[in-house]
C-alpha positions as CSV (number, residue, x, y, z in Angstrom):
1,M,0.0,0.0,0.0
2,R,1.4,3.4,-1.0
3,I,-0.4,6.7,-0.2
4,A,1.1,9.9,-1.8
5,L,0.8,13.0,0.5
6,T,1.8,16.2,-1.2
7,L,3.2,18.9,1.1
8,G,4.8,22.3,0.8
9,S,8.5,22.9,1.5
10,D,7.5,24.7,4.8
11,A,5.2,21.9,6.0
12,P,5.6,20.9,9.7
13,K,8.0,18.1,10.6
14,V,6.6,14.6,10.0
15,E,6.1,13.9,13.7
16,E,4.2,17.2,14.0
17,N,2.2,16.9,10.8
18,D,-1.6,16.7,11.3
19,Y,-2.1,15.2,7.8
20,I,0.1,12.2,8.7
21,R,-1.6,11.9,12.1
22,A,-5.0,11.8,10.5
23,L,-4.0,9.2,8.0
24,I,-2.5,7.0,10.6
25,E,-5.5,7.4,12.8
26,A,-7.6,6.3,9.8
27,G,-5.7,3.0,9.7
28,F,-2.6,3.6,7.4
29,R,0.8,2.7,8.6
30,R,3.5,5.4,8.6
31,E,5.6,3.5,6.1
32,E,2.7,3.4,3.7
33,I,2.6,7.3,3.6
34,V,5.0,8.7,1.0
35,V,5.5,12.5,1.6
36,V,6.0,14.2,-1.8
37,K,7.6,17.7,-1.7
38,P,7.7,20.4,-4.4
39,G,9.9,19.4,-7.4
40,E,9.9,15.7,-6.5
41,M,8.6,13.2,-9.1
42,P,8.2,9.9,-7.2
43,E,8.4,6.7,-9.2
44,G,5.9,3.9,-9.0
45,R,2.2,3.6,-8.6
46,F,0.1,4.9,-5.6
47,D,-3.0,3.4,-4.2
48,G,-4.4,6.8,-3.2
49,V,-3.3,10.5,-3.1
50,V,-3.9,13.4,-0.6
51,L,-3.3,16.9,-1.9
52,A,-2.7,19.1,1.1
53,G,-3.0,22.8,1.8
54,G,-0.4,25.5,1.1
55,L,0.4,28.4,-1.2
56,D,-1.7,29.5,-4.2
57,V,-2.1,27.8,-7.5
58,E,-0.3,29.5,-10.4
59,P,-3.0,31.7,-12.1
60,S,-1.7,31.1,-15.6
61,L,-2.8,27.4,-15.1
62,Y,-6.4,28.5,-15.2
63,G,-6.0,31.2,-17.9
64,V,-5.3,34.3,-15.9
65,E,-2.5,36.5,-17.3
66,E,-2.3,39.1,-14.6
67,P,-1.8,37.6,-11.0
68,H,-3.5,39.4,-8.2
69,P,-1.0,41.2,-5.9
70,T,-1.9,38.9,-3.0
71,V,-1.0,35.7,-4.9
72,E,1.9,33.6,-3.6
73,V,2.9,30.6,-5.7
74,D,5.3,27.6,-5.8
75,P,5.7,26.5,-9.4
76,G,7.6,23.4,-8.4
77,R,4.7,22.3,-6.2
78,D,2.2,23.0,-9.0
79,T,4.2,20.8,-11.4
80,T,4.5,18.0,-8.9
81,E,0.9,17.9,-7.8
82,L,-0.5,18.1,-11.3
83,A,1.6,15.1,-12.2
84,V,0.6,13.2,-9.0
85,F,-3.1,14.0,-9.6
86,D,-2.9,13.1,-13.3
87,A,-1.5,9.7,-12.3
88,A,-4.2,9.2,-9.8
89,R,-6.9,9.9,-12.4
90,R,-5.2,7.7,-14.9
91,D,-4.9,4.8,-12.5
92,G,-8.4,5.4,-11.1
93,V,-7.3,5.6,-7.4
94,P,-9.0,7.6,-4.7
95,A,-8.0,11.3,-4.3
96,L,-8.6,13.6,-1.3
97,G,-8.0,17.4,-1.7
98,I,-7.8,19.8,1.2
99,C,-7.8,23.6,0.9
100,R,-5.2,24.3,-1.8
101,G,-5.6,20.6,-2.8
102,M,-9.2,21.3,-3.6
103,Q,-8.2,24.3,-5.7
104,L,-5.5,22.4,-7.5
105,I,-7.9,19.6,-8.4
106,N,-10.4,22.0,-9.7
107,V,-7.8,23.6,-12.0
108,A,-6.4,20.3,-13.1
109,M,-9.9,19.2,-14.2
110,G,-10.6,22.4,-16.1
111,G,-12.1,24.8,-13.5
112,T,-11.0,28.3,-12.5
113,L,-10.4,30.1,-9.2
114,H,-11.2,33.4,-7.6
115,Q,-7.6,34.7,-7.1
116,D,-8.6,36.8,-4.1
117,I,-12.0,36.3,-2.3
118,P,-12.2,39.8,-0.6
119,S,-11.8,41.7,-3.9
120,E,-13.5,39.3,-6.3
121,H,-16.3,37.8,-4.1
122,P,-16.8,40.2,-1.2
123,S,-19.2,39.1,1.5
124,D,-19.8,39.1,5.3
125,V,-18.1,35.7,5.6
126,T,-14.5,35.8,6.5
127,H,-12.7,33.0,4.8
128,D,-9.1,33.9,5.4
129,V,-9.0,34.1,9.2
130,K,-5.7,35.5,10.4
131,G,-3.6,34.1,13.2
132,K,-2.8,30.5,14.1
133,H,-6.1,29.1,15.2
134,P,-6.1,25.7,13.4
135,T,-9.0,24.2,15.4
136,R,-11.2,27.3,15.7
137,R,-14.6,27.0,13.9
138,D,-14.8,30.1,11.8
139,H,-18.1,29.8,9.8
140,P,-20.7,27.2,8.8
141,V,-20.9,25.2,5.6
142,F,-24.1,23.7,4.3
143,V,-23.8,20.1,3.2
144,K,-25.8,19.1,0.1
145,P,-28.2,16.2,0.8
146,G,-27.6,13.0,-1.1
147,T,-23.9,13.5,-1.5
148,R,-21.1,11.3,-0.3
149,L,-20.1,14.2,2.1
150,S,-23.6,14.2,3.6
151,E,-23.2,10.5,4.4
152,I,-19.8,11.2,6.0
153,A,-20.9,14.3,7.9
154,Q,-24.2,12.9,9.0
155,A,-25.3,16.5,9.3
156,K,-26.8,19.3,7.1
157,E,-24.4,21.9,8.5
158,L,-20.9,21.9,9.7
159,Q,-18.8,24.5,11.6
160,V,-15.4,24.6,10.0
161,N,-12.0,26.2,10.3
162,S,-11.0,28.5,7.5
163,R,-7.8,30.0,6.2
164,H,-7.9,30.6,2.4
165,H,-8.1,33.7,0.3
166,Q,-8.8,31.8,-3.0
167,A,-11.8,29.6,-3.9
168,V,-13.5,27.8,-6.8
169,E,-14.9,30.2,-9.3
170,K,-16.0,28.0,-12.2
171,L,-16.5,24.4,-11.1
172,A,-14.6,21.8,-13.1
173,P,-16.6,19.4,-15.4
174,G,-17.1,16.0,-13.9
175,V,-17.5,17.0,-10.2
176,A,-20.5,17.9,-8.2
177,V,-20.9,20.5,-5.4
178,A,-21.1,18.8,-2.0
179,A,-21.1,21.9,0.3
180,T,-21.3,25.7,0.2
181,A,-20.5,28.6,2.5
182,P,-23.3,31.1,3.5
183,D,-22.0,33.4,0.7
184,G,-22.4,30.8,-1.9
185,L,-18.7,29.8,-2.4
186,V,-18.1,26.1,-3.0
187,E,-16.7,24.5,0.1
188,A,-16.6,20.9,-1.1
189,F,-17.0,18.9,-4.3
190,E,-16.9,15.3,-5.2
191,A,-17.0,12.6,-7.9
192,Q,-18.0,9.0,-7.8
193,Q,-15.6,7.3,-10.2
194,P,-12.7,7.4,-9.5
195,W,-13.4,8.2,-5.8
196,L,-12.8,11.9,-5.2
197,L,-13.6,14.3,-2.4
198,A,-12.2,17.8,-2.0
199,V,-12.9,20.2,0.9
200,Q,-11.9,23.8,1.4
201,W,-11.4,23.6,5.2
202,H,-8.8,21.7,7.2
203,P,-10.3,18.4,8.6
204,E,-6.8,17.2,9.5
205,N,-6.8,19.9,12.3
206,L,-10.2,18.8,13.4
207,R,-9.6,15.1,13.1
208,T,-10.9,14.3,16.6
209,D,-14.5,15.3,15.7
210,G,-16.8,12.8,14.0
211,P,-17.2,14.4,10.5
212,S,-13.5,15.2,10.1
213,K,-12.4,11.8,11.3
214,R,-14.8,10.1,9.0
215,I,-13.4,12.0,5.9
216,F,-10.1,10.3,6.4
217,E,-11.7,6.9,7.3
218,E,-13.8,7.0,4.2
219,F,-10.8,7.8,2.1
220,A,-9.0,4.9,3.7
221,R,-11.9,2.6,3.0
222,A,-12.0,3.6,-0.6
223,V,-8.3,3.1,-1.0
224,R,-8.4,-0.4,0.4
225,E,-11.4,-1.4,-1.7
226,K,-9.7,-0.1,-4.8
227,A,-6.4,-1.8,-4.0
228,K,-8.2,-5.1,-3.2
229,G,-10.0,-4.9,-6.6
230,I,-6.7,-4.3,-8.4
231,R,-4.9,-7.2,-6.6
232,Q,-7.8,-9.5,-7.5
233,S,-7.8,-8.5,-11.2
234,T,-4.0,-7.9,-11.6
235,P,-2.0,-10.2,-9.2
236,A,1.3,-8.8,-10.4
237,L,0.6,-5.5,-8.8
238,T,0.9,-7.1,-5.3
239,S,4.6,-6.9,-5.7
240,V,4.8,-3.1,-6.0
241,P,7.3,-2.0,-3.3
242,S,6.3,0.5,-0.6
243,N,8.4,3.3,0.8
């Protein structure tokens, strides 16, 4: 079993990283989690990918020629994550996007982004909450009935943390909205095949509560089901080495 976890160069140390903690608590072993940093192009096949939070996605990737002054990018990370996500879609393995990860997935699949929410989609909802408050609940999101997220959340409304100044503008083809903020911004989307869930908040920081914990558990379940199906249909893949 190999899970790709894409992180920025400034990500917390492994032993302090909430993404890794959440994946381990969902049932993965530490040695099954392959941390992928900007500029790295890991070899071999993955059974699932997690695209984590971080800096902004390069605006030119979604057709914007003039970046907003607030945009901060890491081209090496964009290149790496686009390749990792493309491989995940090609192989049909589950993908989980979180914050920047959700934005990267939307761009990779043909969508666009608001470069700066305050100037391009002003509202009374504060999405980019300043200060280090990773577990503070900053605003509600409304979960769409009948979605995979609604089954995971087991609620119509969630209180979430929030620290992003960009958001989905045009939703990519092939995905469906799963949750929205009070001002109408997309807070989650999903697809059925291959398994895909992307959320704008940070469930890894809230992993001790039911809905956030279940996001990672459902991802783990999907990964195991997919991997089991692959092993049954293609026995040779059982020999893929793990890092």
